Structure formats: C-alpha cells, structure tokens
N, C-alpha and C positions, 0 to 999 in steps of 0.2 A: 562495651558499645555506649557512646554518649547519645542523649536522648535526639540531638539533631540527626547523628546516622542513623538510628532506628527509624526515622521518619521516611527513609527509603524502602522500607519493607514494604511488602505487597499489602495491598488493601482491598477491602471488598468492591467489586466493580459494581457500578450502578445498573448496568444491563441497559435493555432497549427502552424501558419505561421511562428512564430518566433522559432520553435522548429529545434534543429539539425535534420538532416535526415539520417537514416540509411537504406541504401538499401536492406539489407540482412533480415529486418523486413518486407519488403511488402511479403505478402501471409502467413506470419508465423501464426500458431495457438495460440493464446494468451488467458489465462483465468485470471480474475481480479475479486477477492473478494471484496465486499463493493464497488462496481463500479459505484455507481449511484450519488453520492453526494461527495462533499468536495475533499478531495485527490483522491480519487477513481475515480470521476467523471473527474478529468484532466487526470488521467492515460487512463481512455476509450478513451478520446476524443484524447490524443496523440497518442495512439497506432492505433486508426482508421485512424488519418491523415497520419500515415506511410504507410496505405495500409496493414496492417496486419488483419488477420480475428480474430475478438474480441468477446469473450464470456464473459458477466460479470454476477455476482449474488448480489442481494442485498434484504434486507427485505422492503426496500421503493419502493413499487410497482409502484405506481404512477410516481415518478421520474425517475424510471429505464425505464418504457414504455415508457415515454416522450423522454428520452434521446437516446433510442434505435431508436425510430420513426424518430427523428431529424438527426441523423446520417446516417440511411439507405436512407433517403431523399436526403442526399449529396453524395450517392453512396457507403458507407461504407458497407463492411460484418460486420454484427453486430447481436448478439444474447442476449437476455436478459432473464433470469429465476429468478423468485422471491423466493428465497432460504434462509431457516436461516441455516447460516453455523455450528451453534451449534448442529444440526441434520445429525450427520455424514452419515447415510445411504443416507438421500435425497441429501445431497451435493455431496457425490461421486457418485450417480446416474445422478446428474446434470453435472458432469465433464465429465462421460461419453458419456452423450446425447451431449455435445459440442463436443467433440472429433469425434463423429459420423457425426456431422451437418460439422465441420470444418478441420476435420483432427486431427491426434494426437498433443495433448497439448504439445509444446516445450518451452513455456515461461508460468510460474505460477507465478503470483503477489499476495503474500498472504497479502492483505492491510487490510481486514476488522478489526475493533476494536471498543471498545466502552470505554471511558475514564471517563464515569460517577465518580463524587465524592463517596467516602465512608470513613468513619471513621473505626478506628480499633475495637470498640466496637460495630458497625452496622453489622458486616459481620458473618452471621452464616454460618453453613457448606453448605446449599444448594445455598446461594449467593455466596459463595467462589466457588464452582464449576461452578456456570453460568458465573462469571467473567473470570475464566480460560479459559471456553469452547469458549468464543467470542474472547479473546484476545490471546491466544496461542494454544490450541487444534487443532483447525480448521486448521491451518497451516500444522500441522502434517498429519491430515487427508487428506488435498489436496495433500500432498506430496506423500502419499501412493499410492493414484489414479493416480497421474501424471508421477510417477517416472518409471513406466513399459512402459508406452508410450514414453517418451523419451530415455528410454535405446534402445527399438526397432527403434527408430527414428536415432540412432546414437549421441544422446546428446541432452542437453536443459539446461535450467536455470530456477532457482528458486530464488525469490527475497522474503525474508521475512522481514516485516516491523517492526522495532524497535520503539524506541524514547528515547530521551535525558532525558526523566523525572527520570529515575533511576540514570542517571549519576550524575544529578545536586541534587540529594537528595530531589526531589520534595515531597511536603506534600498533603494529601488529597486524595490519592488512592493507597493505599499500595499492594492490591493485582493486581491491573494493572500495577504498578511499577515492581513487581516481575515477571510478564509475560513478560514484555517487556526485563528485565533482561535475563529470560530465553529463550527468542529468539535467543539471541546471540550464548547460548550453543547449541540450536537446530540446528541453521545455521552451525556451526563450525562440529558437529556430523555428520549430513547430508552431508556436503560437503566431509568429509572422507569416509563416506560409499558409496556414489554415484560417487565420483570423478573418479573412474576407468572406467566408463560407459559415461565419458565427460559430465555429469552432474554437471553444476556448481552450487553453492549455496552461496549467499551473504545477508547481512542486509542492508536495506537502513534505515537510521536513520533520521527522521525528528527532526528538531527543534520544536519551537512553528508555526504551520502553521497557516497562517490568512485564516481559512475557515468561511464560514457563520456561521456553528457551534460554533466555537470557539469566534467569534466576538459577536454572540447572546448571549453566556451563561457565558463566563469567562473573556472577554478582557474589562476591565474598565480603566480609565486614570492611575490607579495606576499599572495595567498590562503592560500598554504601556511604562511607564517611566522604568519598570523592564527590557522589552525586550531592549528598547534603551540603557538601562546602560550594560546589560550583552553581547549583540552581539558586536562583533567586527566590524561589517559590520553594517552601517546604512540602515533602511529600513525594510519592513515586509518581511518575508519568505513565499512565496506565492505557492499554489498547483502546478503551472506550474514549479516551483523549483525543487519539488520532481520530477514530471513528466520527467524532462531533465534527472535526473540520473537513473531513472527506464529504460529511454530508452537505456541508454548506458548500464546498465547490463542486458538488455534484448538481445542487440546485439552482433554481433561477435567482436565487437570494444573491448569488455572486455574479450576476448577469454581465457586470462591466470588469471583471477580475480576469486578467490573462498576463501570462509571461512573467508571474510573480513567484516568489517563495513565500510560504505560510509555515513559519517555525512553530512547532508545539515540542517546546523541550523545559518547561518550567523555568525559563530565563537563563540558560545555560549560556548561550552565545549571543 
C-alpha cells in the first residue's frame, strides 16, 4: 500500500472536547435518527456535549442503551428509544414522546440510512419500498411530526442527510443512490414550504466516512487507494467531521442558511 493510500486508514477521533461550541444549543431539544452507531453516534455525543437535550432512536437496542447510559452518567440529558423508523406511526409516536420529555423538538437530524448493496436485478417491489422507507420516507415522516412543534416554538432546523454516492455515479446501490438524490429535492421543497415559519432545512452530504461498519464491510486496500486518489485532502473523513457540520447547521450560527447542500467529503465531488 502506498503512503497516500494508507492515509485513508482510520485515525484517532478528536471527540467532543475538540468540537466547536455553540452556546445556543445548550438546552435545545434535539432528535437524531440512527443515533446509536457510526455517524449517528458521533452526532449524539456531539449534541450531548453541547448541553442539548438529546433524544435518539435506533434499531440497535443494545448499542443505544449503552450509549444513553454512558452519556447520562456524564450528566447529559439523554433519551433513547429502540424504534424502527420505517414504522411511521411508531416513529411519530416516539418523536411526540421525546417532545413531552425534553420540550418541543427544534433540531431534527434525519440521519438514519442503510447503504446495503443491491443489484438492479435483485430488487423486487417489496425490497424497493423497504429501501426507500429506510433511506428517504422516514425523513418526511419525521418532518411531519416535528414541523408543527418548530412552528409553535418560533422556528427550528431540519438537517437531512444525503450522500455523494449519486453525485459520483457510484455503482452497486441504485435505489439507495436514488433516495439520496431525492433527499436534495425533499430539502429544497420543505425549505420553501416551512421557511416562512423560520424553519430552516438543509442537506448535510457526507463523503465516504470511515465508520466501523464501512471499515468492516467495504473498505479494503483498493477502496483506500480510491479514497486517496479521489479526495483533494489527505486522510480519512471521520464521523466527527460530519458532527462538526451538523452542529453548525443546528445552531443559530447558520441562521440564514436554508435549502442548501453542505458537503463534507474531503473534496471528492
């Protein structure tokens, strides 16, 4: 492996202490989907470190409960619910329960996704719908539940999570890529529909983030060489890099940012 390729290997993450601080996030009621592992775990830790009241949902019950217990032990106001975001009724009920516990949700981070590989010939109607449900539909479902709370509170912010996968014409996940492309349309439409109520909607677009799942399933020497060749910047894109942008988009520091894409990919696309 070349020195350039090895630069895509995982590095020690900076952790909450290295994050920028946004005083307006202290006490804010935040909801994060897919918040137990990977990028979502970094989001949960980052917002807890800001002093926000954080609710997060995930199918990974064991990981979610362990994370919630750890952060609660550090003094965070934290709430975990083991929820399948593709079950619209259950997910909206969990959002309402989080609001009852922490106050109206004014920062919603639609992070949950599954980039499981699939070929064109493998996807029947049911699987197509299930991929859309976990990668797109839940973001709309959550916005439906949270927008009235934000409106009543005088404003809020919704961060939808996209991907550079469709921008770079990535292969092996056509329905996933379609969902991530559609996320940009959802963001811009919601930004227009909700903007008069001072609700901002943006898309945070990660590059190839070196989560434990990606390293375990997809990142081999060839992938590291591709990353080193494709990114303008050397080194891995880490979950904390994504969390830094998420904090900015949730805070008043981005008060006049809406309907935009914010790409964190080391300069790939």
